DRENDO-1510 file (C-alpha; in Angstrom, 1 decimal, always signed):
<recs>
REC; n; res; u; v; w
REC; 1; MET; +247.0; -128.4; -93.5 .
REC; 2; SER; +246.9; -124.6; -93.3 .
REC; 3; LEU; +249.6; -122.8; -91.3 .
REC; 4; PRO; +248.7; -121.9; -87.7 .
REC; 5; HIS; +247.5; -118.4; -86.9 .
REC; 6; PRO; +250.1; -115.8; -85.8 .
REC; 7; TYR; +251.5; -115.7; -82.3 .
REC; 8; LEU; +252.3; -112.4; -80.6 .
REC; 9; LEU; +255.3; -112.5; -78.2 .
REC; 10; SER; +257.2; -109.8; -76.3 .
REC; 11; TYR; +260.8; -110.5; -75.3 .
REC; 12; PRO; +262.3; -109.7; -71.8 .
REC; 13; PRO; +264.3; -106.4; -71.7 .
REC; 14; ALA; +267.9; -106.3; -70.6 .
REC; 15; SER; +266.8; -105.3; -67.1 .
REC; 16; TRP; +264.2; -108.1; -66.7 .
REC; 17; HIS; +263.7; -109.3; -63.1 .
REC; 18; ILE; +260.9; -110.4; -60.8 .
REC; 19; ARG; +259.1; -107.2; -59.7 .
REC; 20; GLY; +255.7; -108.1; -58.3 .
REC; 21; GLY; +256.2; -111.4; -56.5 .
REC; 22; VAL; +252.5; -112.0; -56.6 .
REC; 23; ASN; +252.3; -115.7; -57.5 .
REC; 24; TYR; +253.5; -118.7; -55.5 .
REC; 25; ARG; +256.6; -119.2; -57.7 .
REC; 26; SER; +257.8; -115.6; -57.4 .
REC; 27; LEU; +257.2; -114.8; -53.8 .
REC; 28; ASP; +260.9; -115.1; -52.8 .
REC; 29; ARG; +262.1; -112.9; -55.7 .
REC; 30; ARG; +265.3; -114.8; -56.3 .
REC; 31; PRO; +268.0; -113.1; -58.4 .
REC; 32; THR; +267.3; -113.4; -62.1 .
REC; 33; SER; +269.5; -113.7; -65.2 .
REC; 34; PRO; +268.2; -111.4; -68.1 .
REC; 35; ARG; +270.4; -113.2; -70.5 .
REC; 36; ARG; +269.1; -116.7; -69.7 .
REC; 37; ALA; +265.5; -115.4; -69.6 .
REC; 38; PHE; +266.0; -114.0; -73.1 .
REC; 39; GLU; +267.5; -117.3; -74.4 .
REC; 40; GLU; +264.5; -119.3; -73.1 .
REC; 41; TRP; +262.2; -116.8; -74.8 .
REC; 42; ARG; +264.1; -117.1; -78.1 .
REC; 43; ALA; +264.0; -120.9; -77.9 .
REC; 44; LEU; +260.2; -120.7; -77.7 .
REC; 45; ALA; +260.0; -118.3; -80.6 .
REC; 46; ASP; +262.3; -120.6; -82.6 .
REC; 47; ALA; +260.1; -123.6; -81.8 .
REC; 48; ILE; +256.9; -122.0; -82.9 .
REC; 49; GLU; +258.5; -121.0; -86.2 .
REC; 50; GLU; +260.0; -124.4; -86.7 .
REC; 51; LEU; +256.5; -125.9; -86.3 .
REC; 52; GLY; +255.1; -123.6; -89.0 .
REC; 53; GLY; +253.9; -120.7; -86.9 .
REC; 54; THR; +254.4; -117.0; -87.6 .
REC; 55; VAL; +255.7; -115.1; -84.6 .
REC; 56; ALA; +255.0; -111.3; -84.3 .
REC; 57; VAL; +257.3; -109.5; -81.9 .
REC; 58; MET; +256.3; -106.6; -79.6 .
REC; 59; PRO; +259.5; -104.9; -78.4 .
REC; 60; PRO; +259.4; -103.8; -74.7 .
REC; 61; PRO; +259.5; -100.0; -74.3 .
REC; 62; ALA; +262.6; -98.3; -72.9 .
REC; 63; VAL; +261.1; -97.2; -69.7 .
REC; 64; GLU; +262.1; -97.3; -66.0 .
REC; 65; PRO; +261.0; -99.1; -64.1 .
REC; 66; PRO; +260.8; -101.7; -66.9 .
REC; 67; LEU; +257.5; -103.4; -67.8 .
REC; 68; THR; +258.8; -106.8; -66.8 .
REC; 69; GLY; +255.4; -108.4; -67.0 .
REC; 70; LEU; +255.0; -107.6; -70.7 .
REC; 71; ILE; +256.6; -110.9; -71.6 .
REC; 72; TYR; +253.4; -112.7; -70.4 .
REC; 73; ALA; +251.7; -111.9; -73.7 .
REC; 74; ALA; +248.6; -114.0; -73.0 .
REC; 75; ASN; +247.6; -111.1; -70.7 .
REC; 76; HIS; +247.8; -108.4; -73.4 .
REC; 77; GLY; +244.2; -108.9; -74.4 .
REC; 78; ALA; +242.6; -111.0; -77.2 .
REC; 79; TRP; +241.9; -110.7; -80.9 .
REC; 80; LEU; +238.2; -111.3; -81.3 .
REC; 81; PRO; +237.6; -111.9; -85.0 .
REC; 82; ALA; +233.8; -111.8; -85.0 .
REC; 83; HIS; +234.1; -108.1; -84.3 .
REC; 84; ARG; +237.6; -107.6; -85.8 .
REC; 85; THR; +238.7; -106.0; -82.5 .
REC; 86; PHE; +241.7; -106.6; -80.3 .
REC; 87; LEU; +240.3; -106.1; -76.8 .
REC; 88; VAL; +243.2; -104.8; -74.6 .
REC; 89; SER; +243.4; -105.9; -71.0 .
REC; 90; ARG; +242.9; -104.0; -67.8 .
REC; 91; MET; +245.5; -105.3; -65.4 .
REC; 92; PHE; +244.9; -106.4; -61.8 .
REC; 93; VAL; +248.5; -106.3; -60.6 .
REC; 94; GLU; +249.8; -102.8; -59.8 .
REC; 95; HIS; +253.2; -103.0; -61.4 .
REC; 96; ARG; +251.6; -104.2; -64.7 .
REC; 97; LYS; +249.1; -101.4; -65.1 .
REC; 98; GLY; +251.3; -99.5; -67.5 .
REC; 99; GLU; +251.3; -102.4; -70.0 .
REC; 100; PRO; +247.9; -101.8; -71.8 .
REC; 101; GLU; +248.9; -98.4; -73.2 .
REC; 102; HIS; +252.0; -99.9; -74.9 .
REC; 103; VAL; +250.0; -102.9; -76.1 .
REC; 104; ALA; +247.2; -100.8; -77.6 .
REC; 105; ARG; +249.7; -98.6; -79.4 .
REC; 106; PHE; +251.6; -101.5; -80.9 .
REC; 107; VAL; +248.5; -103.4; -82.0 .
REC; 108; ALA; +247.0; -100.3; -83.6 .
REC; 109; GLU; +250.1; -98.8; -85.2 .
REC; 110; ARG; +252.3; -101.7; -86.0 .
REC; 111; LEU; +249.8; -104.5; -86.6 .
REC; 112; GLY; +247.1; -102.2; -88.0 .
REC; 113; LEU; +244.3; -103.8; -86.0 .
REC; 114; PRO; +241.3; -102.0; -84.4 .
REC; 115; VAL; +241.5; -101.9; -80.6 .
REC; 116; ALA; +239.1; -101.5; -77.7 .
REC; 117; ARG; +239.9; -101.2; -74.0 .
REC; 118; ALA; +238.5; -103.5; -71.3 .
REC; 119; GLN; +236.3; -101.5; -68.9 .
REC; 120; ALA; +236.7; -104.0; -66.1 .
REC; 121; THR; +239.7; -105.9; -64.7 .
REC; 122; TRP; +240.4; -108.6; -67.3 .
REC; 123; GLU; +243.8; -110.2; -67.8 .
REC; 124; GLY; +243.3; -111.2; -71.4 .
REC; 125; GLN; +243.5; -114.4; -73.4 .
REC; 126; ALA; +244.8; -116.2; -70.3 .
REC; 127; ASP; +241.1; -116.3; -69.2 .
REC; 128; VAL; +239.7; -117.3; -72.5 .
REC; 129; ALA; +239.8; -120.9; -73.6 .
REC; 130; THR; +238.6; -121.3; -77.3 .
REC; 131; LEU; +237.1; -124.8; -77.8 .
REC; 132; ALA; +235.7; -124.0; -81.2 .
REC; 133; ASP; +235.0; -120.9; -83.3 .
REC; 134; GLU; +231.7; -120.5; -81.4 .
REC; 135; ARG; +232.3; -122.3; -78.1 .
REC; 136; PHE; +234.3; -120.8; -75.2 .
REC; 137; LEU; +235.3; -121.1; -71.6 .
REC; 138; LEU; +235.7; -117.8; -69.8 .
REC; 139; THR; +237.4; -117.8; -66.4 .
REC; 140; TYR; +237.5; -115.3; -63.6 .
REC; 141; GLY; +237.7; -115.0; -59.8 .
REC; 142; VAL; +241.3; -114.3; -58.8 .
REC; 143; ARG; +242.5; -111.5; -61.1 .
REC; 144; THR; +239.9; -111.2; -63.8 .
REC; 145; VAL; +236.6; -110.1; -62.3 .
REC; 146; ALA; +233.2; -111.7; -63.2 .
REC; 147; ALA; +231.9; -108.6; -65.0 .
REC; 148; ALA; +234.7; -108.9; -67.5 .
REC; 149; SER; +233.2; -112.0; -69.0 .
REC; 150; GLU; +230.1; -110.0; -70.0 .
REC; 151; LEU; +232.4; -107.6; -71.9 .
REC; 152; VAL; +234.2; -110.4; -73.7 .
REC; 153; THR; +230.9; -112.3; -74.5 .
REC; 154; ALA; +229.6; -109.2; -76.3 .
REC; 155; LEU; +232.5; -109.4; -78.7 .
REC; 156; LEU; +232.2; -113.1; -79.4 .
REC; 157; PRO; +230.2; -114.4; -82.4 .
REC; 158; ALA; +226.4; -113.9; -82.1 .
REC; 159; GLY; +225.0; -116.9; -80.3 .
REC; 160; ALA; +228.3; -118.1; -79.0 .
REC; 161; ASP; +228.1; -121.0; -76.4 .
REC; 162; VAL; +229.9; -119.7; -73.3 .
REC; 163; LEU; +230.6; -121.3; -70.0 .
REC; 164; ARG; +231.8; -119.0; -67.2 .
REC; 165; VAL; +234.1; -120.7; -64.6 .
REC; 166; GLU; +235.2; -119.2; -61.3 .
REC; 167; LEU; +238.8; -120.0; -60.1 .
REC; 168; ARG; +240.5; -120.1; -56.7 .
REC; 169; ASP; +244.0; -119.2; -55.7 .
REC; 170; PRO; +246.8; -120.0; -56.6 .
REC; 171; PHE; +245.3; -120.6; -60.0 .
REC; 172; PHE; +245.1; -116.9; -61.0 .
REC; 173; HIS; +244.2; -117.4; -64.7 .
REC; 174; GLY; +242.3; -120.1; -66.6 .
REC; 175; ASP; +245.4; -121.1; -68.5 .
REC; 176; THR; +247.0; -122.3; -65.2 .
REC; 177; CYS; +244.4; -125.0; -64.7 .
REC; 178; ILE; +242.5; -125.5; -68.0 .
REC; 179; SER; +244.0; -126.3; -71.4 .
REC; 180; ALA; +242.1; -126.8; -74.7 .
REC; 181; LEU; +244.4; -128.5; -77.1 .
REC; 182; ARG; +242.7; -128.3; -80.4 .
REC; 183; ARG; +242.9; -130.8; -83.3 .
REC; 184; GLY; +240.4; -130.4; -86.1 .
REC; 185; ALA; +236.9; -130.0; -84.6 .
REC; 186; GLY; +237.9; -131.2; -81.2 .
REC; 187; GLY; +240.9; -132.3; -79.2 .
REC; 188; LEU; +241.9; -132.7; -75.6 .
REC; 189; LEU; +240.7; -130.7; -72.6 .
REC; 190; LEU; +243.1; -130.8; -69.7 .
REC; 191; ALA; +241.7; -129.6; -66.4 .
REC; 192; PHE; +242.4; -129.6; -62.6 .
REC; 193; GLU; +239.2; -129.8; -60.8 .
REC; 194; GLY; +240.6; -128.5; -57.5 .
REC; 195; ALA; +241.1; -125.0; -59.1 .
REC; 196; LEU; +237.4; -124.7; -60.0 .
REC; 197; VAL; +234.7; -123.1; -57.8 .
REC; 198; GLY; +231.2; -124.5; -58.3 .
REC; 199; THR; +232.1; -126.2; -61.6 .
REC; 200; THR; +232.9; -129.9; -62.1 .
REC; 201; LEU; +235.0; -131.7; -64.6 .
REC; 202; GLY; +231.8; -133.2; -65.8 .
REC; 203; ALA; +230.3; -129.8; -66.6 .
REC; 204; LEU; +233.5; -128.9; -68.5 .
REC; 205; ALA; +233.2; -132.1; -70.5 .
REC; 206; LYS; +229.6; -131.5; -71.3 .
REC; 207; HIS; +230.3; -128.0; -72.5 .
REC; 208; ALA; +233.2; -129.0; -74.6 .
REC; 209; GLY; +231.1; -131.6; -76.4 .
REC; 210; PRO; +231.8; -135.1; -77.7 .
REC; 211; ASP; +234.7; -134.0; -80.0 .
REC; 212; TYR; +236.8; -133.2; -76.9 .
REC; 213; GLU; +238.3; -135.8; -74.6 .
REC; 214; LEU; +238.6; -134.6; -71.0 .
REC; 215; VAL; +241.9; -135.4; -69.3 .
REC; 216; PRO; +241.9; -134.8; -65.5 .
REC; 217; VAL; +245.1; -133.1; -64.3 .
REC; 218; SER; +246.6; -133.8; -60.8 .
REC; 219; GLU; +247.4; -130.9; -58.4 .
REC; 220; ALA; +251.1; -131.6; -58.8 .
REC; 221; ASP; +250.9; -131.3; -62.6 .
REC; 222; ALA; +248.7; -128.2; -62.4 .
REC; 223; LEU; +251.2; -126.6; -60.1 .
REC; 224; ALA; +253.9; -127.6; -62.6 .
REC; 225; TYR; +251.9; -125.6; -65.2 .
REC; 226; ALA; +250.9; -128.6; -67.3 .
REC; 227; CYS; +247.8; -126.6; -68.5 .
REC; 228; ASN; +250.1; -123.9; -69.7 .
REC; 229; GLY; +251.6; -126.0; -72.4 .
REC; 230; LEU; +251.2; -124.5; -75.9 .
REC; 231; GLY; +249.7; -126.3; -78.7 .
REC; 232; VAL; +251.2; -125.5; -82.2 .
REC; 233; GLY; +249.5; -127.7; -84.7 .
REC; 234; GLU; +249.7; -131.2; -83.3 .
REC; 235; THR; +252.7; -130.5; -81.1 .
REC; 236; VAL; +252.4; -129.4; -77.5 .
REC; 237; LEU; +255.3; -127.4; -76.1 .
REC; 238; MET; +255.3; -128.5; -72.5 .
REC; 239; PRO; +257.2; -127.0; -69.6 .
REC; 240; GLU; +259.7; -129.4; -68.0 .
REC; 241; GLY; +258.5; -130.9; -64.7 .
REC; 242; VAL; +255.2; -132.2; -65.9 .
REC; 243; SER; +254.8; -135.9; -65.1 .
REC; 244; ASP; +255.6; -138.6; -67.6 .
REC; 245; ALA; +252.2; -140.0; -67.0 .
REC; 246; LEU; +250.4; -136.9; -68.2 .
REC; 247; CYS; +252.7; -136.4; -71.1 .
REC; 248; GLY; +252.2; -140.0; -72.2 .
REC; 249; ARG; +248.5; -139.5; -71.9 .
REC; 250; VAL; +248.6; -136.5; -74.2 .
REC; 251; GLU; +250.8; -138.4; -76.7 .
REC; 252; ARG; +248.5; -141.4; -76.8 .
REC; 253; SER; +245.8; -139.0; -78.0 .
REC; 254; GLY; +247.8; -138.2; -81.1 .
REC; 255; PHE; +249.7; -135.1; -80.0 .
REC; 256; ARG; +253.5; -134.9; -79.9 .
REC; 257; VAL; +254.9; -133.6; -76.6 .
REC; 258; ARG; +258.0; -131.5; -76.7 .
REC; 259; PRO; +259.4; -130.6; -73.3 .
REC; 260; MET; +261.1; -127.2; -72.9 .
REC; 261; SER; +263.1; -125.7; -70.1 .
REC; 262; PHE; +262.0; -122.4; -68.7 .
REC; 263; ALA; +264.0; -122.6; -65.5 .
REC; 264; GLU; +264.8; -118.9; -65.5 .
REC; 265; LEU; +261.5; -117.4; -66.7 .
REC; 266; PHE; +259.2; -119.8; -64.9 .
REC; 267; GLY; +261.2; -121.5; -62.2 .
REC; 268; LYS; +261.4; -118.0; -60.6 .
REC; 269; GLY; +258.4; -116.2; -62.1 .
REC; 270; GLY; +255.8; -119.0; -62.5 .
REC; 271; GLY; +254.0; -120.0; -65.7 .
REC; 272; GLY; +254.6; -121.9; -68.9 .
REC; 273; PRO; +254.9; -121.3; -72.7 .
REC; 274; ARG; +251.2; -120.6; -73.2 .
REC; 275; CYS; +251.4; -117.4; -71.0 .
REC; 276; LEU; +254.2; -116.1; -73.2 .
REC; 277; VAL; +252.0; -116.1; -76.2 .
REC; 278; ASN; +248.9; -114.3; -77.5 .
REC; 279; GLU; +247.3; -116.4; -80.2 .
REC; 280; LEU; +245.8; -114.2; -82.9 .
REC; 281; ARG; +243.2; -116.8; -84.0 .
REC; 282; GLY; +241.4; -115.9; -87.2 .
REC; 283; LEU; +244.1; -113.5; -88.4 .
REC; 284; ASP; +246.0; -114.3; -91.6 .
REC; 285; PRO; +249.7; -114.8; -90.9 .
REC; 286; ALA; +250.5; -112.9; -94.1 .
REC; 287; SER; +249.0; -109.8; -92.5 .
REC; 288; ILE; +251.9; -109.4; -90.0 .
REC; 289; PRO; +254.2; -106.7; -91.4 .
REC; 290; ALA; +257.8; -107.6; -92.0 .
REC; 291; SER; +258.9; -105.0; -89.4 .
REC; 292; ALA; +257.2; -107.1; -86.7 .
REC; 293; ARG; +258.1; -110.6; -87.9 .
REC; 294; TYR; +260.4; -112.6; -85.8 .
REC; 295; ARG; +262.1; -114.3; -88.7 .
REC; 296; GLU; +263.1; -110.8; -90.0 .
REC; 297; LEU; +264.1; -109.5; -86.6 .
REC; 298; ARG; +265.9; -112.6; -85.3 .
REC; 299; PRO; +269.5; -111.8; -86.2 .
REC; 300; ALA; +269.3; -108.4; -84.5 .
REC; 301; LEU; +267.5; -109.9; -81.5 .
REC; 302; VAL; +270.1; -112.6; -81.1 .
REC; 303; ALA; +272.8; -110.0; -81.0 .
REC; 304; GLU; +270.9; -107.9; -78.6 .
REC; 305; GLY; +270.3; -110.8; -76.2 .
REC; 306; ALA; +273.9; -111.8; -76.3 .
REC; 307; ALA; +274.7; -108.4; -74.7 .
REC; 308; TYR; +272.3; -108.8; -71.8 .
REC; 309; PRO; +273.8; -109.1; -68.3 .
REC; 310; GLU; +274.1; -112.5; -66.8 .
REC; 311; VAL; +272.6; -111.3; -63.5 .
REC; 312; ALA; +270.1; -108.5; -62.9 .
REC; 313; GLY; +271.6; -105.5; -61.1 .
REC; 314; GLU; +271.1; -105.2; -57.3 .
REC; 315; GLU; +269.1; -102.0; -57.8 .
REC; 316; ALA; +266.7; -103.8; -60.2 .
REC; 317; ILE; +266.3; -106.8; -58.0 .
REC; 318; SER; +265.3; -104.7; -55.0 .
REC; 319; ARG; +262.5; -102.8; -56.7 .
</recs>
């Protein structure tokens, strides 16, 4: 089996905290621990590498206020191999509108990839579910706008089979309520029907085709970010708190489920491992330069993270 595609991640800075408070998990803006957040991020990067993946690291810029949302790499954009273009997002949330410039510069200068900029509000790969090389689900309706799906479709393979799906709050991205766990030509499609506007689970199953098995997700599991589990090969890195019933269902389909704790990053900020990752599907892992490879950077990153404060400063928390 070939090694998985590269995974782009960006670690939390030393001043990381909840700035926006715009999803249901982050509304109360509880005090945060940058050191624990970094340790959870590092555990995810380690797990991906242990499973055979190649992690590329985008360092956060040294700016104030910090780009605290940069860790949610699924929102950076998407590598669209049919046109060999990384389409950089246009963010909805005000405090994250400074991210695309940093992402575009890193992808172009450090990864050496062509970039384009989204001309409508589109929060990246979090609203793109890849079912097969030419079959996709594009979601919109809370942060990403409907017109963005037309921009993305134009950069997909010619004749791509696309289903557009509208979402309702609090499911602000497709990866909060739909998960395509790929294995060979098919796999599992996890979905919570209550998040969908005008689309049924039956319509999702029909679009996915017979190689996918549809697994309905309960509201409780959707709110625990079950659909934000990350598939790496045949292992699903799943946030703790997802029901034993759903994890068992995934395992009976041939996947291994590996629960991971993200109490700091996601207990306060909301999300799961999938939103921390931008999957560079179709890109050769060997193309990632050594200067951006996690395995090369890890010793220095471990030392840097150990010096992070245990609790974010009061000034940072109040921003």
